[in-house]
C-alpha positions as CSV (number, residue, x, y, z in Angstrom):
1,X,0.0,0.0,0.0
2,X,1.3,3.5,-0.9
3,X,1.4,6.0,1.9
4,X,-1.5,8.4,2.4
5,X,-2.4,10.1,5.6
6,X,-6.0,10.8,6.5
7,X,-6.6,13.4,9.3
8,X,-10.1,13.8,10.8
9,X,-10.8,16.6,13.2
10,X,-13.9,18.6,14.1
11,X,-12.6,22.2,14.0
12,X,-10.4,24.5,12.0
13,X,-7.2,24.9,14.1
14,X,-7.3,21.4,15.6
15,X,-4.6,20.4,13.2
16,X,-2.1,23.0,14.5
17,X,-0.9,21.8,17.9
18,X,-1.8,18.1,17.3
19,X,0.1,17.3,14.1
20,X,1.0,20.2,11.9
21,X,4.7,19.4,12.2
22,X,4.2,15.8,11.7
23,X,2.1,16.4,8.5
24,X,4.6,18.8,7.2
25,X,7.2,16.1,7.6
26,X,5.2,13.6,5.8
27,X,4.4,16.0,3.0
28,X,8.1,16.9,2.7
29,X,8.8,13.3,2.1
30,X,6.2,13.2,-0.7
31,X,3.3,11.5,1.3
32,X,-0.1,12.9,0.4
33,X,-2.4,14.2,3.2
34,X,-6.2,14.4,3.2
35,X,-7.8,16.5,5.9
36,X,-11.4,16.1,6.7
37,X,-12.7,18.9,9.0
38,X,-16.2,18.3,10.2
39,X,-17.2,21.9,11.0
40,X,-16.2,25.5,10.5
41,X,-15.9,26.2,14.2
42,X,-18.7,28.7,14.0
43,X,-19.5,28.6,17.7
44,X,-15.9,29.4,18.7
45,X,-15.8,32.1,21.4
46,X,-12.5,33.8,20.2
47,X,-13.0,36.6,17.8
48,X,-9.3,37.8,17.7
49,X,-7.1,39.6,20.1
50,X,-8.5,42.8,18.5
51,X,-12.0,41.9,17.5
52,X,-12.0,40.9,13.8
53,X,-15.2,38.9,13.7
54,X,-18.7,38.5,14.9
55,X,-21.0,35.5,15.1
56,X,-22.2,36.0,11.5
57,X,-18.8,36.5,9.9
58,X,-16.9,33.9,12.0
59,X,-17.6,30.8,9.8
60,X,-16.1,32.3,6.6
61,X,-13.2,33.8,8.5
62,X,-12.4,30.5,10.1
63,X,-12.7,28.8,6.7
64,X,-10.2,31.2,5.2
65,X,-7.9,30.7,8.2
66,X,-8.1,27.0,7.7
67,X,-7.2,27.2,4.0
68,X,-4.2,29.4,4.9
69,X,-3.2,26.9,7.7
70,X,-3.3,24.0,5.2
71,X,-1.3,26.0,2.7
72,X,1.4,26.6,5.4
73,X,1.5,22.9,6.2
74,X,1.3,21.8,2.6
75,X,-2.0,20.0,2.7
76,X,-3.7,20.1,-0.8
77,X,-6.7,18.0,-0.1
78,X,-9.0,19.6,2.4
79,X,-12.6,18.4,2.7
80,X,-15.2,20.4,4.7
81,X,-18.0,18.3,5.7
82,X,-20.3,21.1,7.0
83,X,-21.5,19.7,10.3
84,X,-22.6,22.2,13.0
85,X,-20.0,23.2,15.5
86,X,-20.6,22.0,19.1
87,X,-23.2,19.4,17.9
88,X,-20.9,16.6,16.6
89,X,-21.6,14.8,19.8
90,X,-25.4,14.7,18.8
91,X,-24.7,13.3,15.3
92,X,-25.9,9.8,14.6
93,X,-22.8,7.9,15.3
94,X,-23.6,5.1,12.8
95,X,-24.3,7.6,10.1
96,X,-21.1,9.7,10.7
97,X,-19.1,6.5,11.0
98,X,-20.6,5.2,7.7
99,X,-19.5,8.5,6.0
100,X,-16.0,8.0,7.3
101,X,-15.9,4.5,6.1
102,X,-16.7,5.7,2.6
103,X,-13.9,8.2,2.9
104,X,-11.5,5.5,4.0
105,X,-12.5,3.2,1.2
106,X,-11.9,6.0,-1.3
107,X,-8.6,7.3,0.0
108,X,-7.2,4.0,1.3
109,X,-5.1,5.7,3.9
110,X,-2.0,4.1,5.4
111,X,-2.6,6.0,8.6
112,X,-5.4,7.9,10.2
113,X,-4.8,10.7,12.8
114,X,-7.7,11.9,15.0
115,X,-8.5,12.6,18.7
116,X,-8.6,9.9,21.4
117,X,-12.2,9.6,22.5
118,X,-12.7,10.4,26.2
119,X,-9.3,12.1,26.5
120,X,-9.6,15.2,24.3
121,X,-11.4,17.6,26.5
122,X,-14.0,19.0,24.0
123,X,-17.2,17.0,23.4
124,X,-16.8,17.5,19.6
125,X,-13.2,16.1,19.9
126,X,-14.3,13.0,21.7
127,X,-17.3,12.4,19.4
128,X,-15.0,12.8,16.3
129,X,-12.6,10.2,17.7
130,X,-15.3,7.9,18.5
131,X,-16.8,8.0,15.1
132,X,-13.4,7.3,13.6
133,X,-13.1,4.2,16.0
134,X,-16.5,3.0,15.0
135,X,-15.7,3.5,11.2
136,X,-12.5,1.6,11.4
137,X,-14.3,-1.2,13.4
138,X,-16.7,-1.7,10.5
139,X,-13.7,-2.6,8.2
140,X,-12.4,-6.2,7.9
141,X,-9.5,-6.5,10.4
142,X,-7.0,-7.0,7.5
143,X,-8.1,-3.6,5.9
144,X,-7.9,-1.5,9.0
145,X,-5.3,1.2,8.8
146,X,-3.5,2.1,12.1
147,X,-5.1,5.0,14.0
148,X,-2.9,7.5,15.9
149,X,-4.7,9.7,18.3
150,X,-4.0,12.9,20.1
151,X,-4.9,13.2,23.8
152,X,-4.4,16.0,26.2
153,X,-6.8,15.5,29.2
154,X,-5.3,15.8,32.6
155,X,-5.7,12.0,33.2
156,X,-4.5,10.8,29.7
157,X,-1.1,9.7,30.9
158,X,-2.5,8.0,34.0
159,X,-5.1,6.0,32.0
160,X,-3.4,5.6,28.6
161,X,0.3,5.4,29.7
162,X,3.0,7.2,27.8
163,X,2.4,8.0,24.2
164,X,3.3,5.4,21.8
165,X,4.8,7.9,19.4
166,X,6.6,11.2,19.9
167,X,7.5,13.0,16.8
168,X,10.2,15.7,17.0
169,X,9.1,18.4,14.7
170,X,11.9,21.0,15.2
171,X,12.7,20.9,11.5
172,X,9.1,22.0,10.7
173,X,8.5,24.5,13.5
174,X,8.4,27.4,10.8
175,X,5.5,25.7,9.1
176,X,3.8,25.0,12.4
177,X,4.1,28.7,13.6
178,X,2.9,29.9,10.2
179,X,-0.1,27.6,10.5
180,X,-0.8,28.9,14.0
181,X,-0.7,32.5,12.8
182,X,-3.1,31.6,10.0
183,X,-5.8,31.0,12.7
184,X,-5.7,34.7,13.7
185,X,-9.1,34.8,15.1
186,X,-8.3,32.0,17.6
187,X,-4.6,32.3,18.3
188,X,-3.5,35.9,17.9
189,X,-3.1,36.4,21.7
190,X,-1.4,33.0,22.1
191,X,1.1,33.7,19.3
192,X,2.0,37.0,20.9
193,X,3.0,35.1,24.0
194,X,4.4,31.9,22.5
195,X,6.6,33.3,19.7
196,X,8.9,35.3,22.1
197,X,8.9,32.3,24.5
198,X,10.0,30.0,21.6
199,X,12.7,32.4,20.5
200,X,14.0,32.6,24.1
201,X,14.0,28.7,24.1
202,X,11.7,28.6,27.0
203,X,11.7,24.8,27.8
204,X,8.0,24.4,28.4
205,X,7.0,26.2,25.2
206,X,9.7,24.5,23.2
207,X,8.7,21.0,24.5
208,X,5.0,21.8,23.7
209,X,5.6,23.0,20.2
210,X,8.4,20.6,19.0
211,X,7.1,17.2,20.3
212,X,3.9,15.9,18.8
213,X,2.6,13.0,20.8
214,X,0.2,10.1,19.7
215,X,-1.3,7.0,21.2
216,X,-2.1,4.1,18.9
217,X,-5.6,2.9,19.3
218,X,-5.9,-0.8,20.0
219,X,-8.9,-2.4,18.3
């Protein structure tokens, strides 16, 4: 099987901290990436450090920000599924899993990246990860791609143990920071703090930005 990465997240900007450096690394090696983003994050509370959006304009602003982030990372295949933000947990799980199965059968990914259900803080994150799990379970065991999951709840290390994979992404930190800056409505205040800290080699910030951690889901 040729390599092809499938990323499934619920919101614009979910890709940045979880796996933008990892994806940039794959793309640099010639591995294609498909990113399915379930919503436009239209219920997000952030409107920019200096207000640049309102509830009506936010969806299109976040869509543009996501396109810019994907360009920074190198993602060429972005698919917007148009679900409503903060309602993914109320979607029919079998229906959403079935839609994901269709995408998997089309793309034939060698790896799927998503959130770890129950350990990803936001209900949409958990619901997205659960839908991916249910989708992969529907496949014959010999056709199931590996699934790497991001987790960051306070109890994730206690319950899941150490991450199975830690990707150093120092080489791609420029792309990662550009992707973060692309999500101006959400991260402008954070960038203003993190960028100087990164330049000063603050160990906590450097560790957070240059190590991307994943757990392998065991079916």
